[in-house]
C-alpha positions as CSV (number, residue, x, y, z in Angstrom):
1,X,-5.0,-24.5,16.6
2,X,-4.8,-22.8,13.2
3,X,-1.6,-23.5,11.4
4,X,0.3,-21.6,8.7
5,X,3.6,-21.9,6.9
6,X,6.3,-19.3,6.6
7,X,8.5,-19.4,3.4
8,X,11.7,-17.4,3.3
9,X,11.7,-15.5,0.0
10,X,15.0,-13.8,0.7
11,X,17.6,-13.9,3.5
12,X,20.3,-11.4,2.4
13,X,21.3,-8.0,3.3
14,X,20.6,-5.0,1.0
15,X,23.3,-5.9,-1.6
16,X,22.4,-9.6,-1.9
17,X,24.8,-12.5,-1.9
18,X,26.7,-12.9,-4.2
19,X,27.5,-9.2,-3.9
20,X,28.4,-7.4,-7.2
21,X,32.2,-7.4,-7.7
22,X,33.1,-9.4,-4.7
23,X,35.7,-12.2,-4.8
24,X,35.1,-13.6,-1.3
25,X,34.6,-17.3,-0.6
26,X,30.9,-16.9,0.3
27,X,30.1,-15.0,-2.9
28,X,31.8,-17.8,-4.8
29,X,30.4,-20.6,-2.7
30,X,28.8,-23.7,-4.4
31,X,26.4,-24.1,-1.5
32,X,23.0,-23.0,-2.7
33,X,22.2,-21.8,0.8
34,X,24.9,-19.2,0.4
35,X,23.0,-17.6,-2.5
36,X,20.7,-15.0,-0.9
37,X,18.2,-12.6,-2.3
38,X,17.0,-9.5,-0.6
39,X,15.0,-10.0,2.7
40,X,11.3,-11.0,2.6
41,X,9.1,-13.8,3.8
42,X,5.7,-15.2,2.8
43,X,3.1,-16.3,5.3
44,X,0.4,-18.8,4.1
45,X,-2.8,-20.0,5.8
46,X,-6.1,-21.4,4.6
47,X,-5.1,-20.7,1.0
48,X,-4.2,-17.1,1.7
49,X,-0.8,-15.6,0.9
50,X,0.7,-12.5,2.7
51,X,4.2,-11.2,2.0
52,X,6.3,-9.2,4.4
53,X,8.3,-6.7,2.3
54,X,8.6,-6.7,-1.5
55,X,12.2,-6.0,-2.3
56,X,14.0,-5.6,-5.6
57,X,14.3,-9.4,-6.0
58,X,10.5,-10.0,-5.5
59,X,10.0,-11.1,-9.2
60,X,12.7,-13.8,-9.0
61,X,11.4,-14.9,-5.6
62,X,7.8,-15.1,-6.7
63,X,8.7,-17.2,-9.8
64,X,10.9,-19.5,-7.7
65,X,8.2,-20.1,-5.1
66,X,5.3,-20.3,-7.6
67,X,3.4,-17.4,-6.2
68,X,0.3,-16.9,-8.4
69,X,-1.9,-14.9,-6.0
70,X,-1.4,-12.4,-3.2
71,X,-3.7,-11.2,-0.5
72,X,-1.7,-8.5,1.2
73,X,1.8,-7.0,1.8
74,X,3.1,-5.9,5.2
75,X,6.0,-3.4,5.1
76,X,8.6,-3.2,7.8
77,X,10.0,0.2,6.6
78,X,10.7,2.2,3.5
79,X,14.3,1.3,2.6
80,X,15.0,0.3,-1.0
81,X,15.7,-3.4,-0.3
82,X,12.3,-3.7,1.2
83,X,10.0,-1.8,-1.1
84,X,11.5,-1.6,-4.6
85,X,9.6,-4.7,-5.8
86,X,6.3,-3.0,-5.5
87,X,6.0,-2.6,-9.2
88,X,6.4,-6.4,-9.6
89,X,3.1,-6.9,-7.7
90,X,1.3,-5.9,-10.9
91,X,0.5,-9.4,-12.3
92,X,-0.7,-10.5,-8.8
93,X,-3.2,-7.6,-8.7
94,X,-5.1,-8.3,-11.9
95,X,-8.8,-8.1,-11.4
96,X,-9.3,-11.8,-12.5
97,X,-7.2,-12.7,-9.4
98,X,-8.6,-10.2,-7.0
99,X,-12.2,-9.9,-8.0
100,X,-11.6,-6.3,-8.8
101,X,-10.4,-5.5,-5.2
102,X,-7.1,-3.7,-4.7
103,X,-4.4,-5.6,-2.8
104,X,-3.8,-3.9,0.6
105,X,-0.4,-2.7,1.6
106,X,0.0,-2.3,5.3
107,X,2.5,0.3,6.6
108,X,3.3,2.8,9.3
109,X,2.5,6.4,8.4
110,X,6.2,7.1,7.7
111,X,6.7,4.0,5.5
112,X,3.5,4.9,3.6
113,X,4.8,8.4,3.0
114,X,8.0,6.9,1.5
115,X,6.2,4.4,-0.6
116,X,3.9,7.1,-2.0
117,X,6.9,9.3,-2.8
118,X,9.0,6.5,-4.5
119,X,6.0,5.1,-6.4
120,X,4.1,8.3,-7.0
121,X,2.9,7.1,-10.4
122,X,1.2,4.1,-8.8
123,X,-1.0,6.3,-6.7
124,X,-1.5,9.0,-9.4
125,X,-5.1,8.8,-10.8
126,X,-3.9,10.7,-13.9
127,X,-1.1,8.3,-14.9
128,X,-1.5,7.2,-18.5
129,X,1.6,5.4,-19.5
130,X,1.2,1.7,-18.8
131,X,-0.1,-0.9,-16.3
132,X,-0.1,-0.2,-12.6
133,X,-0.1,-2.4,-9.6
134,X,-3.7,-2.2,-8.3
135,X,-2.9,-1.7,-4.6
136,X,-4.2,0.3,-1.7
137,X,-2.0,1.7,1.1
138,X,-3.4,1.2,4.6
139,X,-1.7,2.9,7.5
140,X,-1.8,1.3,10.9
141,X,-1.3,2.7,14.4
142,X,-1.5,-0.5,16.3
143,X,-2.6,-4.2,15.9
144,X,-4.8,-4.9,12.9
145,X,-6.3,-7.9,11.2
146,X,-5.6,-9.5,7.8
147,X,-8.1,-12.1,6.7
148,X,-9.2,-12.8,10.3
149,X,-5.7,-13.2,11.6
150,X,-4.3,-10.7,14.1
151,X,-1.1,-8.9,13.2
152,X,0.9,-7.1,15.9
153,X,3.5,-4.5,14.8
154,X,6.6,-4.8,17.0
155,X,8.7,-1.6,17.2
156,X,12.5,-2.1,16.8
157,X,15.4,0.4,16.4
158,X,17.1,0.4,13.0
159,X,20.0,2.6,14.3
160,X,19.8,5.0,17.1
161,X,17.0,7.2,15.8
162,X,15.1,5.2,13.2
163,X,12.1,3.2,14.6
164,X,10.7,0.6,12.3
165,X,8.5,-2.4,12.8
166,X,8.7,-6.2,12.8
167,X,5.5,-8.3,13.0
168,X,4.1,-10.9,15.3
169,X,1.5,-13.3,13.9
170,X,0.3,-15.8,16.4
171,X,3.4,-17.6,17.8
172,X,5.6,-16.4,14.9
173,X,7.6,-13.1,14.8
174,X,9.7,-11.6,12.0
175,X,12.1,-8.8,13.1
176,X,14.5,-7.7,10.3
177,X,16.7,-4.6,10.1
178,X,17.3,-3.8,13.7
179,X,20.2,-2.8,15.9
180,X,18.3,-3.2,19.1
181,X,14.9,-4.4,20.4
182,X,13.3,-2.2,23.1
183,X,12.3,-3.9,26.4
184,X,8.7,-3.2,25.7
185,X,8.9,-5.0,22.4
186,X,10.5,-8.0,24.0
187,X,7.5,-8.2,26.2
188,X,5.3,-8.3,23.1
189,X,7.2,-11.4,22.0
190,X,6.3,-13.5,25.0
191,X,5.2,-17.0,23.9
192,X,6.6,-16.8,20.4
193,X,7.8,-20.2,19.2
194,X,9.3,-19.3,15.8
195,X,11.3,-16.0,15.4
196,X,13.4,-14.5,12.7
197,X,16.1,-12.0,13.8
198,X,18.4,-9.7,11.9
199,X,22.0,-11.0,12.3
200,X,24.1,-9.2,9.7
201,X,27.6,-10.4,10.6
202,X,30.0,-10.7,13.5
203,X,31.5,-7.2,13.3
204,X,29.5,-4.3,14.7
205,X,27.3,-2.2,12.4
206,X,25.5,1.1,13.2
207,X,22.0,-0.1,12.1
208,X,22.1,-3.9,12.2
209,X,22.4,-6.6,14.8
210,X,25.5,-8.8,15.1
211,X,25.4,-12.6,15.6
212,X,26.4,-12.2,19.2
213,X,23.7,-9.5,19.9
214,X,21.0,-11.6,18.2
215,X,22.0,-14.6,20.3
216,X,21.4,-12.6,23.4
217,X,18.0,-11.4,22.1
218,X,17.1,-15.0,21.1
219,X,17.8,-16.2,24.6
220,X,15.6,-13.4,26.0
221,X,12.7,-14.4,23.6
222,X,13.1,-18.1,24.3
223,X,11.6,-19.4,21.1
224,X,11.9,-23.0,20.2
225,X,13.2,-22.1,16.7
226,X,15.2,-19.0,16.0
227,X,16.4,-18.1,12.5
228,X,18.9,-15.4,11.6
229,X,18.2,-13.4,8.5
230,X,19.4,-10.2,6.7
231,X,22.7,-12.0,6.4
232,X,25.8,-10.5,4.7
233,X,28.5,-12.3,2.7
234,X,30.6,-12.4,5.9
235,X,28.7,-15.5,7.1
236,X,29.0,-18.9,5.3
237,X,25.9,-20.9,5.9
238,X,27.3,-24.3,7.0
239,X,30.3,-23.0,8.8
240,X,28.2,-20.4,10.8
241,X,25.6,-23.0,11.7
242,X,28.3,-25.2,13.3
243,X,29.0,-22.3,15.8
244,X,25.3,-21.7,16.8
245,X,23.5,-23.3,19.7
246,X,20.7,-25.8,19.4
247,X,17.5,-24.1,18.2
248,X,19.3,-21.3,16.3
249,X,20.2,-21.5,12.6
250,X,20.8,-19.2,9.7
251,X,17.7,-18.8,7.4
252,X,18.1,-19.5,3.7
253,X,16.1,-18.8,0.6
254,X,13.3,-21.3,0.2
255,X,13.2,-22.4,3.9
256,X,9.7,-23.4,5.0
257,X,8.6,-23.4,8.6
258,X,5.2,-24.4,10.1
259,X,3.8,-21.8,12.6
260,X,0.8,-21.5,14.9
261,X,-1.4,-18.6,14.0
262,X,-3.0,-18.2,17.5
263,X,-1.2,-17.0,20.6
């Protein structure tokens, strides 16, 4: 069975941890696992590197993890904490690294629309004022392949009206920024062995899952390893882990997990 590795580039909520101006214990924690950058992961296999979301901390994450080449980016949705690092893809799209090919960015039609709007200059053939990331937006409307590996978009609800996607790759799934997971999407996650789930905090939030809700979803999925991500400064790493059942832990920046790429 083909193997891959997932590296957590960032495990924080949209404001990051520490949060600007905050005096709470987690923001001043000495535990490096309480220092969280904006949410993203990298999936590697056979020398290939694919990133899910490029947020505003992507430059720092790429330097920390020694990312020196990139084959594709998969976007979950068009919110700022998931797309604003697109400009930092520039050095990874130089022709000497890509052979002159543009790095593909995979997105739903709605996310692609937002990316084109926010980064209009990147897709403007007449832009004359500096270097541009050499990328190509590819809209999808169902499962697709990246370097001979099947990628399955998994719809989730980010609030009552905003449908976005997570992704399933083999027996790994990454679902961030959701408040609920439709029954049909839970069916799509049968057989997953490693899953990442949004778990913002304990208190309810209109567009994000709580720890309690994500524990229920984790039980439905039944993965051997569940990691909570998109974590706010309300959750201290070690103290929270002590309250979680076996097989469930908080993710942290730099975490590496082996995955199976075939279902």
